[in-house]
N, C-alpha and C positions, 0 to 999 in steps of 0.2 A: 391392390398395392403391391410392388415388387420390392422385394428387399435384396441390396445387393450383397455379394460375398466378396472376401478379399480376392485382388487387391482394390476392388472398387471402394471398400470401406475407406481406404487411405485417403481417397479424394474428399469423402465426407469428413473424415477426421481432421483433414486440413482446414476445411472450412469451419469447423467446430471451434478451433483455436484461433480463427481469424487470420488464416496464414495462406502462404503460397508454397508449393513443393517444387522440388527441382528433380528432373529426370535424368539418371545417369546411364541407364541401360536401354530402356524402351520409353517412348512417349506415353504409352498406357500404363506403364508399370513403374512408378517412382521408386527409388531406394532410399530417397532422403526426404523428410518432411521438416521444414523451417517453421517453428512454431512462433511467429512474429505476431504480436498483438498490438493493436493501436489505441484501444480504448483503455481507461484507468479502472482500477479495482482496489478496494482497500477500505479504511476506516471512514467514518462520517466526515471527520475534518479534513483528511486527504482528499476526498471526492468534493467536498464544498469549497475547497481551495482550488480547484480545477488542476490537482496533481502537483501544484507548486509548493513542495513541502520538503526538499532535501535539506535546506538550510535551516529550517525550523523544527525540524522532527525531534520529538521528545516523547516522553511517556511511553507506554506499550505502542501507541499508534506509529511511533518511529522505528521500531525494530525491523519491519521488513523494507522499509524506505532507505535507511543509513545506518550501518552498524554503530558508528560513533555516537548515535542518539541514546544508546543504553548508559552512557557516562553523563549525560545531561542531567543535573540536579534540578528539579522542579522548585519554583519559588515557594511552594507551601511546604516543603521537606525540610525539616531542621532535625531530623536525627541521622546520627552517623549511619546507622543501618536502616533501610527502608525496602519496602517491595510493594508492587502494583500488579494489577491484572486487569485485562479488557477483554471483551467480547463484541464482535460486530457482525452484522448480516446485510445482506442486499439482495435485491430481486429485480430482474430485468425480464420480465414475462408479461408486462401490462398491454403492450400495443397488440392490434390484431396481426399485423405484420412487422415483427421486430427484427432490424438488419443489425444484430450485435456483431456481425463479422464484417461489415462493410464489404460485402461479396456482390458479384453481378444478381440482378434481379430474381433470375430464375433459381438462385440457391441462397436465398436472403432471409428465409424464414425460420425463427428459432427462439430460445430463450436461454436464461442464465440464472443460477442460484449460487449465492457465495456466502460463507461463512469462515469466521477466523477467531482464534483465541491466542492471546499473547500475554507474557509476563515479564517482568523486569526486577532484578534484585540489585541493590546498591550498597556499597560500603564507601563512604566518603566519596572519593572521586573515581572510583572503580565501579564498573557496571556489567551486568551479565544480562542478556535478553534471550527469549524463546518465542517464536511466532509460528504458529501452524494454521495454514488457511486450505479450505477445501472448496472446489467449485464444480458444479455440473453443468455441462451445456448440452442443449439438444439442438438438432438441426434437421430441416427437411430439404432434400436437394432433388429438384425434378429437371429431367431431361428426356425430351421425345417421349412424353407420356410416361415415363418411369419414375417413380418416387422412391428415394432411399431415406430411411430415417436412422439417426444415429444418436446415441448419447456418449457424451465423453466425461470422464470423471478425472480430476488432477488434483493433487495435493503440493502444497509448498511448505517445506519447513525452513525457517531462518534461525541459525544460531549465531549469536554475535556476542562480542566482549570488547569493552573499550575503557579508556582512562583518560580523566581530565588533568591535563598539564596546566602549569602556571595558574595554580588555584582555578582550575576548572574553565580557564579561558580558551583552551585549545583541547578539542576532544579527538582522539584517534581510536578508530576501531577496525575490526576485521572480523570475518566469520565464514559460516558455510550456508549454502542454500541447497536442499535436498528436494528434488522433484520426482513425483510419481505420477504416472499417466496410465489410463486405461480406457477402453471405448468398446462399445457394444452395438450390435445390429438388432432390429426389432423383428427379425424373422428367423432365428435361430442360428445366426452365422457364427456366433462364438464370441470370445473376449480376449483381447491382447493387452498386454501390460508392459510398462518399463520403467526404470528408475535411474537417476542420475546425480551426480554431486558437482557442485562449483564453488568457488571462492569468490568472496566479495570484501571491499574495503572502502573506508570513508573518513571524512573529517568534518568538524563543525568548529569554526571560529565565532566566539561570542564575547567580546570584550567587556569586562564588568562595567557597568553604569552607562554603556554607550547603547544607542538604540538601533543597532544593526547587527546581522549575522552573515556568515558566509559558509557555505556547505557544498560539498561534493561527494559522489559515490562512484563506484564502477563495480560491474558484476562480470565474473568470467562466463564465458560461452560453456554450455553443457551439452554433450553427445552421448546418446545412449541408445540401445538396440531393442527393437521388437521383432518377435519371430513372425515370420510371415505366413502365409498360407502353405499347406502340404506341398513340398517339392520346390517353393519359391524361395528366393534369397531373402534374407532378413532385411528389415527396412530400419534406417537409422533416423532417429529423431533429435534435431538440432534446436536446442534452447538457446536464443540468441545472447550475445553480450549486450550490455546497457550501461551507459555512462550518464551522468547527470550533474549538473552544477547550478547553483542558485545564489540569491542575495535576498534578503529581506530587510525591512526599514519599518520601524514603529513610530508613529506620531502620537503626541499627547503626552501626558506627565507620568503615565504608568511606565514602570521599568521593564524593559525587555529582557535584560540580563542582570538579575540579582545576584550578588555575591553570595556564595554558599557559606552559611553559618550555621552551626549546630547548637543545640542546647548547652553542650558541655563548653563550646568556645564562648557562648555568652555568659555563663556562669564564671567562667575563668575571668572574663572582662570584668564582670560586677563584682567579684569577691576580691579581685587584685590580690591573689595568692593566698588567701585564707581558705581554710578547710570548707567547702561548701556543705550546705544542709539540704534536706528535702525541700523546704521552702525556697531556698534559692534556687533550686532547679524549677519549681513550679512558677516562680517569678520569671525566669528567663524564658520559659516556654510561653507564658503569657504575653511577655514583650515582643517576641518574634511573631506571634499571632496577630497582635494588635498592629504591628508595622505592616504586616502583609495586608491586612484588612484596610488599612488606611491608603494602600497603593492601588486599591481596585477601583481606579477612576476611568473616566472615558480614554479609549484608546483607537487607532486605525493602524492595523498591521498590513502593510503591503509585501507580497512574497513573489518573486520571480524564479524562474527555472528554465532550463534549456536541457530537455532530455534527448539524447541520441541513442538509437536503437539499431543493431544489426539488421539490415534488410534482407529480404529472401535472396536466393541465388539461383540462377539458371535462366534460361531463355524464354521458356514457355512450360505451362503445365495443363494438359488437357484442354488446350485451346485457349487458356489465360495466360496473356503476356505477363511475366513477372517483371517487377521494377527491382532492378538488380543494383541497389545502392542504399546506405544507411538511410534510416528514417529520422527526422529531426522534428521534435516537438517543442515549440515555445509554449510556456505555461504563465499563467498569473492568477494570483488570487488575492482577495480583501477580506479581512476579518475585523469586526468592531463589536464591543459590548455596548450595544446602543442604549440598553437600560443597565447602568452598572449593577453588578451583582444579581441580575435577573435573566437577562437576554442577550445572547450573542447571535449575531448574523454573519454569514459568509457568501461570497460569490466569486465565481472565477470563469476561467476559459482556457481552452487548449486546442491545438490543432492536430487532427488524426490524419496521418498521410496515408494514402492507398497502398496495398502491396502489389496491386495488378494495375496494369494499363486499363483494364476495363471498369474499375472502381474510381470514385471520386474522394477528394480531399474532404473531411468534414470538420466544420468548426463547432466545438462542443461548448455549452453553457452550463455552468453548475451553480448549485444553491446549497445552503447549509443553515442549520439553527441549532443552538443548544438553549433548552428551556429548563429553569430551574423549578423543581417540583416541591418536595418536602423533606423533612427530617425523619428519619427512622433509623436507630441505632443497630437492628438486627440483634437484639439480646446482647449488646455490648460489643459486637464484632466490628462496627464502624465507629470512627472517631466522632466526638459529639458535636464537632463544628462541621462536619460533612453533610451536605444536602444532595439527595438524589436529583438526576437531571435525565431529560429525554433529549438524544440528539437525532436529528434528521439530514438528509442530504438527498440531492437529485442530480442527475448528470443527463441532459437533454441534447440531442443532436436530430438531424434528419433521419426519419425512420428508427429512431433509438431512444430508448427511456430506461434509465437505471435508477433505482432508489435504494437507499440505505438507512438503517435505524439501529441505535444502541440505547441501553439504558445504563447510566454510570453515575459518577458523582462531579458534583459542581465545585469547582475550586477558583 
């Protein structure tokens, strides 16, 4: 096995990110890499819905998708101050030949590991969110009997803040995304790294009592620099801009957009100006819980999204003809609690467009499930009515399989 040295690494690195590069100086020594990715990666709900999540983004799962999601108050949250956290994992290494980059056949073998952690803090209609994700990709690229292996590691941090106007019916949010990249060869070639910062903004419209939502987001492109081989010019890494808009509609009697009411609001309503007691607060909390439980009926949520991603630039890259135009990915997802209070199922689909003329477009099918498990208060740290749940998801396409799982709370 022969291991390539820079700048040959740049070619494999581009494949690791599912990208195409553009050459400015020489055809064999690119100075810019476009990190365009066609597949989706994220939480089990995001994957299960086929990526159609921008309008219904909420909880910790929404932080990396739409910064406005941090101001969405969940229907089971009735405290003025609240917080939540979540952890997700996914694995794309199951197939003997897993084409996670949608690259030509000679360069299509590889795998991917993904993990993320996120947290959200709310005070009434204000929200702040933090999400940190890490991914490791491996790839083998064989040409004329020479095989190069590379491992790419990159991290993505989202910081978001938002506020819900008009009693939480319009969420406006903005934030930062910080990206770090590094990659290594398997034969002592060394390690290179880079980091960059960009801005993101978004909104969600969720009229109280109505069964629909509208959302959109936009992410600024990021340009960062990697030191090249000794004596070579630095390599620029371009993280593309992204924009997405979506619409969701929920069928059934369950409310999609419940008005945000705190225990204090309910106490004031019940006591009609009188000084409340501890018993009044307990009664108000129980009322809100009972009303939420009564609303846990059958529903069918249909979510759509149109995502537009900056395409790679340049005419060709080491013999691969680059498609120099924005990539448009229509997405659709369905979710239903088929067994109320016990089992949710999801399915979806999205289109992955190729970044080079040698590749083909792929239609992805996705599946997901939330399974209610048992109660365990973790020595008083978990609320008495919270149940643990197991969440699963899968993303399937030609020569591609990604699976995700997490353990969380059923609500």
